[in-house]
N, CA, C and O atoms as a MOPAC input file, in Angstrom:
PM7 MOZYME 1SCF
protein

 N    179.43600 1   103.85900 1   148.54400 1
 C    179.51700 1   103.81500 1   147.15900 1
 C    178.33200 1   104.22000 1   146.66600 1
 O    177.30500 1   103.91700 1   147.27400 1
 N    178.28300 1   104.93500 1   145.54200 1
 C    177.29400 1   105.05600 1   144.95000 1
 C    177.08600 1   104.85700 1   143.40500 1
 O    178.06700 1   104.55900 1   142.72300 1
 N    176.03600 1   104.98500 1   142.90900 1
 C    176.01800 1   104.65800 1   141.38300 1
 C    175.99100 1   105.66200 1   140.41800 1
 O    175.15000 1   106.53100 1   140.65100 1
 N    176.84200 1   105.85500 1   139.11600 1
 C    176.59500 1   106.58200 1   138.33600 1
 C    176.66800 1   106.26800 1   137.15900 1
 O    176.96900 1   105.13200 1   136.79100 1
 N    176.37000 1   107.35300 1   136.28700 1
 C    176.38200 1   107.09900 1   134.68100 1
 C    177.25200 1   107.68500 1   133.93000 1
 O    177.03600 1   108.89100 1   133.81000 1
 N    178.42300 1   107.17400 1   133.21600 1
 C    179.54200 1   107.85200 1   132.53200 1
 C    178.81500 1   108.61900 1   131.23500 1
 O    178.07400 1   108.04800 1   130.43500 1
 N    179.18300 1   110.03200 1   131.19400 1
 C    178.67600 1   110.78800 1   130.20800 1
 C    179.81900 1   111.53100 1   129.26100 1
 O    179.65600 1   112.24100 1   128.26900 1
 N    180.95700 1   111.13500 1   129.88500 1
 C    182.00500 1   111.68800 1   128.79400 1
 C    183.46600 1   111.32600 1   129.20300 1
 O    183.52100 1   110.48500 1   130.10000 1
 N    184.66200 1   111.78400 1   128.73300 1
 C    185.82600 1   111.62600 1   128.94300 1
 C    186.54100 1   113.07100 1   129.37200 1
 O    186.06600 1   114.16600 1   129.07100 1
 N    187.70200 1   112.88400 1   130.09000 1
 C    188.28500 1   114.32400 1   130.39100 1
 C    189.63400 1   113.76700 1   129.75400 1
 O    189.97900 1   112.60400 1   129.96600 1
 N    190.57600 1   114.85500 1   128.76600 1
 C    191.74900 1   114.38400 1   128.06800 1
 C    192.41300 1   115.50500 1   128.77900 1
 O    191.79900 1   116.57200 1   128.77800 1
 N    193.70200 1   115.44600 1   129.46000 1
 C    194.88100 1   115.71000 1   129.84100 1
 C    196.08500 1   115.74900 1   129.20100 1
 O    196.45700 1   114.74100 1   128.60000 1
 N    196.79700 1   116.78500 1   129.22300 1
 C    197.99000 1   116.94600 1   128.67200 1
 C    199.01600 1   116.26200 1   129.51700 1
 O    199.96500 1   115.64300 1   129.03600 1
 N    198.74000 1   116.42700 1   131.06300 1
 C    199.90700 1   115.84400 1   131.75400 1
 C    198.99600 1   115.31600 1   133.13800 1
 O    197.91600 1   115.79700 1   133.48000 1
 N    199.65700 1   114.31400 1   133.75800 1
 C    198.92400 1   113.98800 1   134.92100 1
 C    200.24600 1   113.20500 1   136.14600 1
 O    201.29300 1   112.72600 1   135.71100 1
 N    199.96300 1   113.22300 1   137.36900 1
 C    200.92800 1   113.03300 1   138.42000 1
 C    201.33600 1   111.39800 1   137.62000 1
 O    200.76300 1   110.83800 1   136.68500 1
 N    202.45800 1   110.99700 1   138.37200 1
 C    202.88800 1   109.42800 1   137.99200 1
 C    201.87900 1   108.50000 1   138.66000 1
 O    201.61300 1   107.45400 1   138.06900 1
 N    201.35400 1   108.73200 1   139.68900 1
 C    200.80000 1   107.70600 1   140.39800 1
 C    199.51700 1   107.34700 1   139.90900 1
 O    199.00000 1   106.25900 1   140.15900 1
 N    198.90700 1   108.36900 1   139.11300 1
 C    197.83400 1   108.30700 1   138.21300 1
 C    197.99800 1   107.63100 1   136.94800 1
 O    196.92500 1   107.44500 1   136.37300 1
 N    199.19300 1   107.13700 1   136.24500 1
 C    199.41100 1   106.56700 1   135.13500 1
 C    198.45800 1   105.49300 1   135.10900 1
 O    197.96400 1   104.97200 1   136.10800 1
 N    198.14600 1   105.08400 1   133.48900 1
 C    197.47900 1   103.72000 1   133.91400 1
 C    195.85800 1   104.02300 1   133.46800 1
 O    195.19100 1   103.32200 1   132.70700 1
 N    195.42900 1   105.23900 1   134.14300 1
 C    194.03600 1   105.25700 1   134.10700 1
 C    193.57600 1   106.32000 1   133.31100 1
 O    194.36000 1   106.92900 1   132.58300 1
 N    192.16000 1   106.65700 1   133.39000 1
 C    191.85700 1   107.74700 1   132.53100 1
 C    190.87100 1   108.46100 1   133.71800 1
 O    190.80600 1   108.04900 1   134.87600 1
 N    190.14400 1   109.57900 1   133.19400 1
 C    189.18100 1   110.50600 1   133.91100 1
 C    187.73400 1   110.42300 1   133.13900 1
 O    187.74200 1   110.71600 1   131.94300 1
 N    186.76800 1   110.12400 1   133.61500 1
 C    185.58200 1   110.01000 1   133.25600 1
 C    184.45200 1   111.21200 1   134.06200 1
 O    184.34400 1   111.40600 1   135.27300 1
 N    183.76000 1   111.84400 1   133.02500 1
 C    182.43800 1   112.64600 1   133.66000 1
 C    181.43800 1   111.82600 1   133.90700 1
 O    180.94800 1   111.18900 1   132.97400 1
 N    180.94400 1   111.69100 1   135.23300 1
 C    179.66200 1   111.21700 1   135.71500 1
 C    178.84300 1   111.85700 1   136.10800 1
 O    179.10600 1   112.88500 1   136.73200 1
 N    177.52200 1   111.43900 1   135.85900 1
 C    176.23100 1   111.88400 1   136.66100 1
 C    175.94700 1   111.06200 1   137.71300 1
 O    175.64000 1   109.91600 1   137.38300 1
 N    175.95700 1   111.28300 1   138.77900 1
 C    175.22900 1   110.69500 1   139.86300 1
 C    173.71200 1   109.80100 1   139.70000 1
 O    172.76600 1   110.38500 1   139.17200 1
 N    173.61500 1   108.95400 1   139.98400 1
 C    172.11600 1   108.41000 1   139.48400 1
 C    171.55200 1   108.47300 1   140.72200 1
 O    172.06900 1   108.15600 1   141.79400 1
 N    170.17500 1   109.01400 1   140.45800 1
 C    169.42000 1   109.33300 1   141.69900 1
 C    167.91900 1   108.49400 1   141.24300 1
 O    167.69400 1   108.02100 1   140.12900 1
 N    167.07500 1   108.47000 1   142.33100 1
 C    166.01200 1   107.47500 1   142.19100 1
 C    165.07700 1   107.37500 1   140.89500 1
 O    164.58400 1   106.37300 1   140.37800 1
 N    164.98600 1   108.70900 1   140.53200 1
 C    164.22300 1   109.12700 1   139.29000 1
 C    164.71600 1   108.55100 1   137.86400 1
 O    163.92500 1   108.18700 1   136.99300 1
 N    166.13300 1   108.51300 1   137.73300 1
 C    166.94500 1   107.98000 1   136.85300 1
 C    166.86700 1   106.32600 1   137.19800 1
 O    166.63800 1   105.70400 1   136.16100 1
 N    166.94800 1   105.77100 1   137.94900 1
 C    166.81600 1   104.23100 1   138.14800 1
 C    165.27900 1   103.80200 1   137.96800 1
 O    164.95400 1   102.65200 1   137.67300 1
 N    164.43500 1   104.77500 1   138.16300 1
 C    162.90400 1   104.32900 1   137.56100 1
 C    162.40100 1   104.53800 1   136.13400 1
 O    161.24800 1   104.36800 1   135.73700 1
 N    163.69400 1   105.02500 1   135.27900 1
 C    163.48900 1   105.36900 1   133.80900 1
 C    162.98900 1   106.68800 1   133.38600 1
 O    162.67200 1   107.01900 1   132.24400 1
 N    162.95900 1   107.44000 1   134.52300 1
 C    162.58000 1   108.68500 1   134.21200 1
 C    163.81900 1   109.51200 1   133.81600 1
 O    164.83000 1   109.26800 1   134.47400 1
 N    163.93300 1   110.63500 1   132.66300 1
 C    165.22400 1   111.09600 1   132.13600 1
 C    165.31500 1   112.24700 1   133.07200 1
 O    164.92200 1   113.29800 1   132.56600 1
 N    165.72000 1   112.32900 1   134.28100 1
 C    166.10900 1   113.55600 1   135.19100 1
 C    167.37600 1   113.48000 1   135.93500 1
 O    167.57900 1   113.17600 1   137.11000 1
 N    168.31200 1   113.87700 1   134.84600 1
 C    169.73700 1   113.80300 1   135.19200 1
 C    170.08500 1   115.09600 1   136.41300 1
 O    169.60800 1   116.23000 1   136.37500 1
 N    170.88600 1   114.64600 1   137.29600 1
 C    171.11400 1   115.79400 1   137.95000 1
 C    171.68100 1   117.06200 1   137.44700 1
 O    172.10600 1   117.13200 1   136.29400 1
 N    171.70900 1   118.17300 1   138.34100 1
 C    172.12300 1   119.46200 1   137.73900 1
 C    173.81500 1   119.49800 1   137.63800 1
 O    174.33400 1   120.28300 1   136.84500 1
 N    174.61300 1   118.64500 1   138.44400 1
 C    175.83300 1   118.56500 1   138.31200 1
 C    176.33500 1   117.20100 1   137.98600 1
 O    175.50500 1   116.30600 1   137.82500 1
 N    177.66900 1   116.93500 1   137.86700 1
 C    178.51700 1   115.95400 1   137.45400 1
 C    179.42300 1   115.77800 1   138.28200 1
 O    179.30900 1   116.42200 1   139.32500 1
 N    180.45300 1   114.99700 1   138.15600 1
 C    181.85700 1   114.81200 1   138.76000 1
 C    182.62600 1   114.07200 1   138.07300 1
 O    182.25300 1   113.11800 1   137.39000 1
 N    184.09400 1   114.57700 1   138.24600 1
 C    185.05800 1   114.07200 1   137.43700 1
 C    185.50500 1   112.60200 1   138.28100 1
 O    185.70700 1   112.65000 1   139.49400 1
 N    185.60000 1   111.64300 1   137.71200 1
 C    186.05900 1   110.34900 1   138.44000 1
 C    187.27900 1   109.36600 1   137.73400 1
 O    187.07400 1   108.86800 1   136.62700 1
 N    188.24900 1   109.18800 1   138.28900 1
 C    189.39900 1   108.35400 1   137.83400 1
 C    189.05100 1   106.92800 1   137.71000 1
 O    188.47100 1   106.30500 1   138.59900 1
 N    189.40800 1   106.44800 1   136.62500 1
 C    188.81600 1   104.99200 1   136.26400 1
 C    189.97100 1   104.13500 1   135.63200 1
 O    190.51100 1   104.63600 1   134.64600 1
 N    190.41200 1   102.94800 1   136.04800 1
 C    191.38400 1   102.15700 1   135.46500 1
 C    190.82500 1   100.80800 1   135.28800 1
 O    191.54600 1    99.81000 1   135.30400 1
 N    189.39800 1   100.75800 1   135.10000 1
 C    188.73400 1    99.68000 1   134.71000 1
 C    188.37700 1    99.38400 1   133.41900 1
 O    188.24300 1    98.25200 1   132.95400 1
 N    188.22900 1   100.40600 1   132.86300 1
 C    187.97400 1   100.59300 1   131.40300 1
 C    186.57300 1   100.91700 1   131.14800 1
 O    186.07200 1   100.30500 1   130.20400 1
 N    185.68700 1   101.89500 1   131.89400 1
 C    184.37600 1   101.97800 1   131.48600 1
 C    184.29000 1   102.74600 1   130.70100 1
 O    185.12100 1   103.65500 1   130.69300 1
 N    183.14500 1   102.69900 1   129.61600 1
 C    183.00900 1   103.52300 1   128.29300 1
 C    181.64700 1   104.10800 1   128.76300 1
 O    181.04000 1   103.87200 1   129.80800 1
 N    181.30000 1   104.96800 1   127.68100 1
 C    180.07900 1   106.03400 1   127.56000 1
 C    178.99800 1   105.29600 1   127.79000 1
 O    178.93700 1   104.18200 1   127.27200 1
 N    178.01000 1   105.74100 1   128.55500 1
 C    176.75500 1   105.29100 1   129.02700 1
 C    176.72300 1   103.99600 1   130.00000 1
 O    175.74400 1   103.28000 1   130.21100 1
 N    177.81200 1   103.88400 1   130.45400 1
 C    178.06400 1   102.58200 1   131.38200 1
 C    177.65200 1   103.03600 1   132.81700 1
 O    177.90200 1   104.15800 1   133.25700 1
 N    177.02500 1   102.10200 1   133.47100 1
 C    176.94900 1   102.63900 1   134.70100 1
 C    177.97700 1   102.00700 1   135.89700 1
 O    178.16600 1   100.80400 1   136.07600 1
 N    178.48600 1   102.92300 1   136.53800 1
 C    179.71900 1   102.42000 1   137.40600 1
 C    179.26200 1   102.42800 1   138.88600 1
 O    178.10200 1   102.70400 1   139.19100 1
 N    180.29000 1   102.09200 1   139.86300 1
 C    180.07500 1   102.41000 1   141.28500 1
 C    181.25100 1   103.14100 1   141.80300 1
 O    182.43800 1   102.81400 1   141.80200 1
 N    180.78200 1   103.98300 1   142.15300 1
 C    182.22800 1   105.00900 1   142.55500 1
 C    182.26500 1   105.41900 1   143.88800 1
 O    181.16900 1   105.56300 1   144.43100 1
 N    183.46300 1   105.68300 1   144.66500 1
 C    183.56000 1   106.07500 1   145.94700 1
 C    184.31600 1   107.43100 1   146.00900 1
 O    185.27700 1   107.74100 1   145.30500 1
 N    183.73400 1   108.17500 1   146.95000 1
 C    184.25700 1   109.52700 1   147.01000 1
 C    185.07400 1   109.72500 1   148.24000 1
 O    185.05000 1   108.89600 1   149.15000 1
 N    185.88700 1   110.94000 1   148.29200 1
 C    186.62700 1   111.18800 1   149.35100 1
 C    188.02500 1   110.53800 1   149.66300 1
 O    188.88000 1   110.24800 1   148.82600 1
 N    188.11100 1   110.33300 1   151.27500 1
 C    189.31100 1   109.48700 1   151.55700 1
 C    189.22700 1   108.19400 1   151.07500 1
 O    190.34800 1   107.81500 1   150.73800 1
 N    188.18300 1   107.17000 1   150.86000 1
 C    187.77800 1   106.04100 1   150.49700 1
 C    188.51100 1   106.00000 1   148.83200 1
 O    189.14500 1   105.02500 1   148.42900 1
 N    188.30900 1   107.05800 1   148.13800 1
 C    188.71100 1   107.08700 1   146.74000 1
 C    190.26200 1   107.14000 1   146.69200 1
 O    190.78000 1   106.93700 1   145.59400 1
 N    191.03100 1   107.38200 1   147.71900 1
 C    192.57500 1   107.22900 1   147.59400 1
 C    192.94700 1   105.85300 1   148.27500 1
 O    194.16400 1   105.66800 1   148.28700 1
 N    192.35700 1   105.05900 1   148.72400 1
 C    192.64300 1   103.87400 1   149.30400 1
 C    193.42600 1   103.17000 1   148.41200 1
 O    194.60700 1   102.96800 1   148.69400 1
 N    192.88500 1   102.70800 1   147.23500 1
 C    193.49100 1   101.72100 1   146.35400 1
 C    195.00900 1   102.08700 1   145.76500 1
 O    195.60000 1   101.25300 1   145.07900 1
 N    195.55900 1   103.28200 1   146.04700 1
 C    196.58600 1   103.60600 1   145.82400 1
 C    197.61400 1   103.45100 1   146.63600 1
 O    197.35300 1   104.05200 1   147.67900 1
 N    198.98000 1   102.78800 1   146.70100 1
 C    200.15200 1   102.68600 1   147.48500 1
 C    200.43500 1   104.06000 1   148.11300 1
 O    200.31300 1   104.31400 1   149.31200 1
 N    200.81600 1   104.89000 1   147.18300 1
 C    201.16800 1   106.48700 1   147.76100 1
 C    199.88600 1   107.46000 1   148.06400 1
 O    198.79400 1   107.25900 1   147.53200 1
 N    200.09600 1   108.36900 1   148.83300 1
 C    199.29000 1   109.38500 1   148.98700 1
 C    198.81700 1   110.05400 1   147.22800 1
 O    199.68000 1   110.39800 1   146.42000 1
 N    197.60200 1   110.10300 1   146.99600 1
 C    197.06000 1   110.37300 1   145.77300 1
 C    196.21400 1   111.45800 1   145.69000 1
 O    195.32000 1   111.52300 1   146.53300 1
 N    196.30400 1   112.35800 1   144.82300 1
 C    195.09200 1   113.48600 1   144.94900 1
 C    194.19700 1   113.20800 1   144.09100 1
 O    194.24400 1   113.43900 1   142.88300 1
 N    193.04500 1   112.51600 1   144.91200 1
 C    191.87000 1   111.74000 1   144.21700 1
 C    190.72400 1   112.25300 1   144.99300 1
 O    190.88000 1   112.38900 1   146.20700 1
 N    189.35000 1   112.61800 1   144.33600 1
 C    188.16200 1   112.88500 1   144.91800 1
 C    187.29500 1   111.81800 1   144.58500 1
 O    186.45000 1   111.53700 1   145.43500 1
 N    187.32000 1   111.04400 1   143.34800 1
 C    186.49700 1   109.92100 1   143.05600 1
 C    187.05300 1   108.84700 1   142.35600 1
 O    187.78200 1   109.01400 1   141.37900 1
 N    186.70900 1   107.62200 1   142.85800 1
 C    187.39700 1   106.59200 1   142.00900 1
 C    186.60300 1   105.40600 1   141.61900 1
 O    185.87300 1   104.89600 1   142.46800 1
 N    186.67500 1   104.86000 1   140.29700 1
 C    185.66300 1   103.96200 1   139.85800 1
 C    185.92900 1   102.49100 1   140.45700 1
 O    186.76000 1   101.72800 1   139.96700 1
 N    185.08500 1   102.16300 1   141.63600 1
 C    185.64200 1   100.93700 1   142.06700 1
 C    184.92800 1    99.73900 1   141.35000 1
 O    185.32700 1    98.60800 1   141.62400 1
 N    183.89800 1    99.89800 1   140.45100 1
 C    183.23100 1    98.69600 1   139.65400 1
 C    182.71000 1    99.25400 1   138.34500 1
 O    182.75200 1   100.46200 1   138.11600 1
 N    182.24300 1    98.41400 1   137.52800 1
 C    181.42400 1    98.63400 1   136.35700 1
 C    179.95500 1    97.57800 1   136.63300 1
 O    179.96400 1    96.38200 1   136.92400 1
 N    179.07800 1    98.24100 1   136.48200 1
 C    177.71300 1    97.50000 1   136.78800 1
 C    177.08700 1    97.04100 1   135.74300 1
 O    176.85400 1    97.65500 1   134.70100 1
 N    176.75400 1    95.73800 1   136.06400 1
 C    176.54200 1    94.97100 1   134.45200 1
 C    174.50400 1    95.03200 1   134.54500 1
 O    173.84500 1    95.02000 1   133.50600 1
 N    174.00000 1    95.07700 1   135.60500 1
 C    172.57000 1    95.24100 1   135.45400 1
 C    172.02000 1    95.68300 1   137.07000 1
 O    172.50000 1    95.21900 1   138.10400 1
 N    170.96800 1    96.62900 1   136.99800 1
 C    170.50000 1    97.39700 1   138.22100 1
 C    169.05300 1    96.95500 1   138.12000 1
 O    168.29400 1    97.32700 1   137.22500 1
 N    168.76300 1    96.21700 1   139.00600 1
 C    167.03900 1    95.71900 1   139.55100 1
 C    166.74300 1    97.00700 1   140.44900 1
 O    167.44800 1    97.37300 1   141.39000 1
 N    165.67700 1    97.58000 1   140.03500 1
 C    165.28800 1    98.84000 1   141.04900 1
 C    163.83300 1    98.45300 1   140.87800 1
 O    163.27500 1    98.28400 1   139.79400 1
 N    163.10600 1    98.29600 1   142.47500 1
 C    161.69400 1    98.53100 1   142.40700 1
 C    161.15200 1    99.77300 1   143.16700 1
 O    161.19000 1    99.80300 1   144.39700 1
 N    160.76400 1   100.55900 1   142.60300 1
 C    160.25300 1   101.94200 1   143.33100 1
 C    159.53900 1   101.46900 1   144.37900 1
 O    158.88800 1   100.43500 1   144.23300 1
 N    159.55000 1   102.27100 1   145.80700 1
 C    158.54600 1   101.89400 1   146.54000 1
 C    157.15000 1   102.17500 1   146.47900 1
 O    156.71200 1   103.04400 1   145.72600 1
 N    156.55100 1   101.61000 1   147.09600 1
 C    154.77700 1   101.99100 1   146.74400 1
 C    154.19000 1   103.14100 1   147.89200 1
 O    154.35600 1   103.29500 1   149.10200 1
 N    153.34800 1   103.91600 1   146.73500 1
 C    152.94100 1   105.11400 1   147.91500 1
 C    151.84700 1   104.40200 1   148.53500 1
 O    151.07300 1   103.61200 1   147.99500 1
 N    151.88900 1   104.87300 1   150.01900 1
 C    150.86800 1   104.36300 1   150.67900 1
 C    149.37200 1   105.31700 1   150.57800 1
 O    148.35500 1   104.93500 1   151.15600 1

């Protein structure tokens, strides 16, 4: 599982029946610099399926690959799945020796 920041929503006119009830979010993967409070967003983002109701600016925990399709009963074409909405992250950067 990785952490990500929701930066937007995706709007679609049609989607497969197995994905009804959810929505799609644009997510920036969170790196160490972002956890330390330095505004250095990654150069890429991903699209993540969400049925938990995460909103713009929320931190989420997402899974990718085959694990992303595990919550669905039928085979579902999905690459990233929002598994949790994070309330708080406590991060202490490692000390430099």
